[in-house]
Structures are given as C-alpha cells and as structure tokens.
C-alpha positions as a Markdown table, in Angstrom:
| # | Residue | x | y | z |
|---|---|---|---|---|
| 1 | Unk | -9.6 | 138.6 | -52.0 |
| 2 | Unk | -7.8 | 139.8 | -48.8 |
| 3 | Unk | -7.4 | 143.5 | -49.7 |
| 4 | Unk | -7.2 | 145.9 | -52.6 |
| 5 | Unk | -4.8 | 148.6 | -53.8 |
| 6 | Unk | -6.3 | 151.4 | -55.8 |
| 7 | Unk | -3.4 | 152.6 | -58.0 |
| 8 | Unk | -4.2 | 156.2 | -59.3 |
| 9 | Unk | -1.9 | 158.0 | -61.7 |
| 10 | Unk | -1.2 | 161.5 | -60.6 |
| 11 | Unk | -2.7 | 164.5 | -62.4 |
| 12 | Unk | -1.2 | 166.1 | -65.4 |
| 13 | Unk | 2.1 | 168.0 | -64.9 |
| 14 | Unk | 3.8 | 170.6 | -67.0 |
| 15 | Unk | 6.4 | 168.0 | -68.1 |
| 16 | Unk | 3.5 | 165.7 | -69.1 |
| 17 | Unk | 2.0 | 168.6 | -71.1 |
| 18 | Unk | 5.3 | 169.3 | -72.8 |
| 19 | Unk | 5.9 | 165.6 | -73.6 |
| 20 | Unk | 9.0 | 165.4 | -71.5 |
| 21 | Unk | 10.2 | 162.3 | -69.6 |
| 22 | Unk | 9.5 | 162.6 | -66.0 |
| 23 | Unk | 10.7 | 160.0 | -63.5 |
| 24 | Unk | 12.5 | 161.0 | -60.4 |
| 25 | Unk | 12.3 | 164.6 | -61.6 |
| 26 | Unk | 9.2 | 166.5 | -60.7 |
| 27 | Unk | 7.1 | 169.4 | -62.0 |
| 28 | Unk | 4.0 | 171.1 | -60.8 |
| 29 | Unk | 0.4 | 170.1 | -61.7 |
| 30 | Unk | -1.3 | 172.0 | -64.5 |
| 31 | Unk | -4.8 | 173.4 | -63.9 |
| 32 | Unk | -5.9 | 170.2 | -65.8 |
| 33 | Unk | -3.8 | 168.1 | -63.3 |
| 34 | Unk | -5.6 | 169.6 | -60.4 |
| 35 | Unk | -8.9 | 168.8 | -62.0 |
| 36 | Unk | -7.6 | 165.2 | -62.8 |
| 37 | Unk | -7.1 | 164.7 | -59.0 |
| 38 | Unk | -10.5 | 166.0 | -58.0 |
| 39 | Unk | -12.2 | 164.0 | -60.8 |
| 40 | Unk | -10.5 | 160.8 | -59.6 |
| 41 | Unk | -11.7 | 161.6 | -56.1 |
| 42 | Unk | -15.3 | 162.0 | -57.3 |
| 43 | Unk | -15.1 | 158.6 | -59.0 |
| 44 | Unk | -13.8 | 157.1 | -55.8 |
| 45 | Unk | -15.8 | 159.2 | -53.4 |
| 46 | Unk | -17.8 | 156.3 | -52.0 |
| 47 | Unk | -14.8 | 154.1 | -51.2 |
| 48 | Unk | -13.9 | 153.8 | -47.5 |
| 49 | Unk | -10.2 | 153.8 | -47.8 |
| 50 | Unk | -8.3 | 152.4 | -44.7 |
| 51 | Unk | -4.9 | 153.8 | -45.8 |
| 52 | Unk | -3.7 | 156.4 | -48.3 |
| 53 | Unk | -0.3 | 156.6 | -49.8 |
| 54 | Unk | 1.5 | 158.4 | -52.6 |
| 55 | Unk | 5.1 | 158.3 | -53.9 |
| 56 | Unk | 7.5 | 160.9 | -52.5 |
| 57 | Unk | 6.9 | 163.3 | -55.4 |
| 58 | Unk | 5.0 | 166.6 | -55.1 |
| 59 | Unk | 2.7 | 165.7 | -58.1 |
| 60 | Unk | 1.6 | 162.5 | -56.4 |
| 61 | Unk | 1.2 | 164.0 | -53.0 |
| 62 | Unk | -1.0 | 166.8 | -54.3 |
| 63 | Unk | -3.2 | 164.4 | -56.3 |
| 64 | Unk | -3.6 | 162.2 | -53.2 |
| 65 | Unk | -4.8 | 165.2 | -51.2 |
| 66 | Unk | -7.3 | 166.2 | -54.0 |
| 67 | Unk | -8.7 | 162.6 | -54.1 |
| 68 | Unk | -9.2 | 162.5 | -50.3 |
| 69 | Unk | -10.8 | 165.9 | -50.4 |
| 70 | Unk | -13.7 | 164.5 | -52.5 |
| 71 | Unk | -14.3 | 161.4 | -50.4 |
| 72 | Unk | -17.6 | 160.9 | -48.8 |
| 73 | Unk | -16.5 | 158.5 | -46.1 |
| 74 | Unk | -14.3 | 158.7 | -43.0 |
| 75 | Unk | -11.4 | 158.3 | -45.4 |
| 76 | Unk | -11.6 | 162.0 | -46.1 |
| 77 | Unk | -9.9 | 162.5 | -42.7 |
| 78 | Unk | -6.9 | 160.2 | -43.6 |
| 79 | Unk | -3.5 | 161.7 | -43.3 |
| 80 | Unk | -1.7 | 160.4 | -46.5 |
| 81 | Unk | 1.9 | 159.2 | -46.3 |
| 82 | Unk | 4.8 | 159.1 | -48.7 |
| 83 | Unk | 6.2 | 155.8 | -49.9 |
| 84 | Unk | 9.5 | 156.3 | -51.8 |
| 85 | Unk | 9.4 | 152.7 | -53.0 |
| 86 | Unk | 6.6 | 153.8 | -55.4 |
| 87 | Unk | 8.4 | 156.6 | -57.0 |
| 88 | Unk | 8.4 | 156.5 | -60.7 |
| 89 | Unk | 11.3 | 154.8 | -62.6 |
| 90 | Unk | 14.5 | 156.6 | -62.7 |
| 91 | Unk | 15.4 | 157.5 | -66.3 |
| 92 | Unk | 18.9 | 158.8 | -65.5 |
| 93 | Unk | 20.4 | 161.0 | -68.2 |
| 94 | Unk | 17.0 | 161.0 | -70.0 |
| 95 | Unk | 15.1 | 162.8 | -67.2 |
| 96 | Unk | 13.5 | 165.9 | -68.7 |
| 97 | Unk | 14.3 | 164.9 | -72.3 |
| 98 | Unk | 11.8 | 165.1 | -75.1 |
| 99 | Unk | 10.0 | 161.8 | -74.9 |
| 100 | Unk | 10.1 | 161.0 | -78.7 |
| 101 | Unk | 13.8 | 161.8 | -78.9 |
| 102 | Unk | 14.8 | 159.9 | -75.8 |
| 103 | Unk | 13.0 | 156.7 | -76.9 |
| 104 | Unk | 14.6 | 157.0 | -80.4 |
| 105 | Unk | 18.1 | 157.2 | -78.7 |
| 106 | Unk | 17.3 | 154.3 | -76.4 |
| 107 | Unk | 15.6 | 152.1 | -79.0 |
| 108 | Unk | 17.6 | 152.7 | -82.1 |
| 109 | Unk | 20.2 | 150.0 | -81.5 |
| 110 | Unk | 17.4 | 147.5 | -80.9 |
| 111 | Unk | 15.5 | 148.3 | -84.1 |
| 112 | Unk | 12.8 | 150.6 | -82.4 |
| 113 | Unk | 12.1 | 154.2 | -82.9 |
| 114 | Unk | 9.3 | 154.7 | -80.2 |
| 115 | Unk | 8.5 | 153.5 | -76.7 |
| 116 | Unk | 5.5 | 151.4 | -77.9 |
| 117 | Unk | 7.7 | 149.6 | -80.5 |
| 118 | Unk | 10.2 | 148.9 | -77.8 |
| 119 | Unk | 7.8 | 147.4 | -75.3 |
| 120 | Unk | 5.9 | 145.6 | -78.0 |
| 121 | Unk | 9.0 | 144.0 | -79.6 |
| 122 | Unk | 10.6 | 143.4 | -76.2 |
| 123 | Unk | 9.0 | 144.4 | -72.8 |
| 124 | Unk | 8.9 | 147.1 | -70.2 |
| 125 | Unk | 11.6 | 145.1 | -68.3 |
| 126 | Unk | 13.9 | 145.1 | -71.3 |
| 127 | Unk | 13.2 | 148.8 | -72.0 |
| 128 | Unk | 14.5 | 149.6 | -68.5 |
| 129 | Unk | 17.7 | 147.5 | -69.1 |
| 130 | Unk | 18.2 | 149.3 | -72.5 |
| 131 | Unk | 17.7 | 152.7 | -70.8 |
| 132 | Unk | 20.4 | 152.0 | -68.2 |
| 133 | Unk | 22.7 | 150.8 | -71.1 |
| 134 | Unk | 22.0 | 153.9 | -73.1 |
| 135 | Unk | 22.5 | 156.3 | -70.2 |
| 136 | Unk | 26.1 | 157.6 | -70.3 |
| 137 | Unk | 26.1 | 158.0 | -66.5 |
| 138 | Unk | 24.2 | 154.7 | -66.0 |
| 139 | Unk | 22.1 | 156.3 | -63.3 |
| 140 | Unk | 18.9 | 154.9 | -64.7 |
| 141 | Unk | 17.4 | 152.0 | -63.0 |
| 142 | Unk | 17.6 | 148.6 | -64.7 |
| 143 | Unk | 14.8 | 146.1 | -64.3 |
| 144 | Unk | 16.5 | 144.3 | -61.3 |
| 145 | Unk | 17.0 | 147.5 | -59.4 |
| 146 | Unk | 13.5 | 148.7 | -60.2 |
| 147 | Unk | 11.8 | 145.6 | -59.0 |
| 148 | Unk | 13.8 | 145.2 | -55.9 |
| 149 | Unk | 12.5 | 148.7 | -54.8 |
| 150 | Unk | 8.9 | 147.8 | -55.7 |
| 151 | Unk | 9.1 | 144.5 | -54.0 |
| 152 | Unk | 10.0 | 146.3 | -50.7 |
| 153 | Unk | 7.1 | 148.6 | -51.2 |
| 154 | Unk | 4.6 | 145.7 | -51.7 |
| 155 | Unk | 6.0 | 143.8 | -48.7 |
| 156 | Unk | 5.4 | 146.9 | -46.5 |
| 157 | Unk | 1.8 | 147.2 | -47.7 |
| 158 | Unk | 1.2 | 143.5 | -47.2 |
| 159 | Unk | 2.5 | 143.7 | -43.6 |
| 160 | Unk | 0.2 | 146.6 | -43.0 |
| 161 | Unk | -3.0 | 145.5 | -44.7 |
| 162 | Unk | -5.8 | 143.7 | -43.0 |
| 163 | Unk | -8.7 | 141.6 | -44.7 |
| 164 | Unk | -11.0 | 143.8 | -46.8 |
| 165 | Unk | -8.8 | 147.0 | -46.6 |
| 166 | Unk | -9.0 | 149.4 | -49.5 |
| 167 | Unk | -5.6 | 151.2 | -49.9 |
| 168 | Unk | -5.3 | 154.3 | -52.0 |
| 169 | Unk | -1.9 | 154.6 | -53.7 |
| 170 | Unk | -1.1 | 157.5 | -56.0 |
| 171 | Unk | 1.7 | 156.6 | -58.3 |
| 172 | Unk | 2.9 | 157.0 | -61.9 |
| 173 | Unk | 2.3 | 155.9 | -65.5 |
| 174 | Unk | 5.3 | 153.7 | -66.2 |
| 175 | Unk | 5.0 | 152.1 | -62.8 |
| 176 | Unk | 1.3 | 151.4 | -63.2 |
| 177 | Unk | 2.1 | 149.9 | -66.8 |
| 178 | Unk | 5.0 | 147.8 | -65.4 |
| 179 | Unk | 3.0 | 146.4 | -62.5 |
| 180 | Unk | 0.1 | 145.6 | -64.8 |
| 181 | Unk | 2.4 | 143.9 | -67.4 |
| 182 | Unk | 4.1 | 142.0 | -64.7 |
| 183 | Unk | 1.0 | 140.4 | -63.1 |
| 184 | Unk | -1.3 | 140.5 | -66.2 |
| 185 | Unk | 0.8 | 140.2 | -69.3 |
| 186 | Unk | -2.4 | 139.7 | -71.4 |
| 187 | Unk | -3.4 | 143.3 | -70.8 |
| 188 | Unk | -2.4 | 145.8 | -73.6 |
| 189 | Unk | -0.2 | 148.4 | -71.9 |
| 190 | Unk | 0.8 | 150.1 | -75.1 |
| 191 | Unk | -2.2 | 152.3 | -74.1 |
| 192 | Unk | -0.8 | 154.1 | -71.1 |
| 193 | Unk | -2.9 | 155.0 | -68.1 |
| 194 | Unk | -4.6 | 158.4 | -68.2 |
| 195 | Unk | -3.8 | 161.1 | -65.6 |
| 196 | Unk | -6.2 | 160.4 | -62.8 |
| 197 | Unk | -7.1 | 156.9 | -64.0 |
| 198 | Unk | -7.5 | 154.0 | -61.5 |
| 199 | Unk | -5.9 | 150.5 | -61.7 |
| 200 | Unk | -7.1 | 148.1 | -59.0 |
| 201 | Unk | -4.9 | 145.3 | -57.6 |
| 202 | Unk | -6.5 | 142.5 | -55.6 |
| 203 | Unk | -4.0 | 140.9 | -53.2 |
| 204 | Unk | -4.6 | 137.5 | -51.5 |
| 205 | Unk | -3.7 | 136.7 | -48.0 |
| 206 | Unk | -0.5 | 135.0 | -49.5 |
| 207 | Unk | 0.5 | 138.2 | -51.2 |
| 208 | Unk | -0.4 | 137.0 | -54.7 |
| 209 | Unk | -1.5 | 140.0 | -56.9 |
| 210 | Unk | -4.2 | 140.1 | -59.6 |
| 211 | Unk | -5.1 | 143.0 | -61.7 |
| 212 | Unk | -8.9 | 143.6 | -61.3 |
| 213 | Unk | -8.9 | 146.3 | -63.9 |
| 214 | Unk | -6.5 | 148.7 | -65.7 |
| 215 | Unk | -6.8 | 152.4 | -66.6 |
| 216 | Unk | -10.4 | 153.1 | -65.6 |
| 217 | Unk | -11.3 | 156.8 | -65.9 |
| 218 | Unk | -14.9 | 157.1 | -67.1 |
| 219 | Unk | -17.7 | 157.8 | -64.6 |
| 220 | Unk | -19.7 | 154.7 | -65.7 |
| 221 | Unk | -16.8 | 152.3 | -65.2 |
| 222 | Unk | -16.3 | 149.9 | -62.4 |
| 223 | Unk | -14.4 | 151.1 | -59.3 |
C-alpha cells in the first residue's frame, strides 16, 4: 500500500432530508448533518491525515471542517482545500427533483421504476448515460464525461501523495457508490453510503486503487 484516501460522505442536507436529487446543486446541512460531520470526525480522530480535501460544495466543505475539528493529531490544524473534480454527478434537468419521480422518468424506457432497479439491471455507468439521454437540456453528465473529471482528480492526488499518506476527501453518495462499483464490482452498492460514512481507498505506487472497505459508520468498525 502506498497511500490511502478516506472518502467521507458529507452530512445530511435539507435536500437529502426532503428526498430530492442533489448533484451540482447545493443545500445547507441540517442539524443532523452537522452531527454527522462531528461523528465522522470522532471515528477518525486518531488518524494523522497529511492532506484534507473536499468537493467545491458548501455541504462538503462544512463537513470537512467538522471532521478536522474532532481530530486528535496535528491534522486538526490542516487547511482543507476544494477539489472541483470530486463534485457530485451533474443530474442536469433533474437537479432538485423528487428522487423517486426522477428515477421513474429516467428508468421507465429501460423497464425500471427505481434507482436501485436501474443500477441492478444495468449499472451506475449506464444510469448516467440514461440520465443524460432523458434530460431535455442534455446538461447531465454521461459516464465518459463523469470519469474524465474523476480521472483528473485522482491524477492530482497521485502526484501529490507520498508513501503512507492518509488523505481525507469529503465527497458525495453517488460518487462514492460509483468509485466503489468501478474498482470493486463485487460490493453491493444498492445500499448507499450513509451521511458521514467512510469508504477507504488504498492506492498503490502505480496508481492502482483497491477498496479496503465501504460505508463504515459504526464506532466499532475498522477505520
């Protein structure tokens, strides 16, 4: 193992609470979302992070600050930086829509009524392509656009990282699911990562990524 990336899902937002699609759009953290950030920080409090990043959304930035505020090592003094490459998927026209209604509209032509049906029958990659096709403005990211963006983000981190580094990266649910399915297709991502949960990526010196674990959020789990 050369270095590790600790992917944390941001705390609950009001759009999460109201079951709305939230990609490039943003909404404030709820009181539970603030607690999600502090709770994640307590679970990771003994990890000496060498770098701290978050996507360029307010929800991720605030969660990152709460995590570092709970840290018991020198990492508590880190100044986190925004990385736009790790912003959530762009859902285009469907941003802010009711989640259940949006996925019915996207999946109906493909024999699916829900997001989980769609990613089980096809994949997260296909779901992105279907979303762009269903978007009347075609602003939603397709899979190729999405992974081009993520690839640049991973390349940046790989250039920066040194052996044994621990990198904190606060990101988003669909992104964490997508990265997990891409590098560990055997993991069931129909169960989405909880707000404040941790997914660890172990990256080799050659840049090969392995998923050490997915969606850990309980105090007695491995971190």
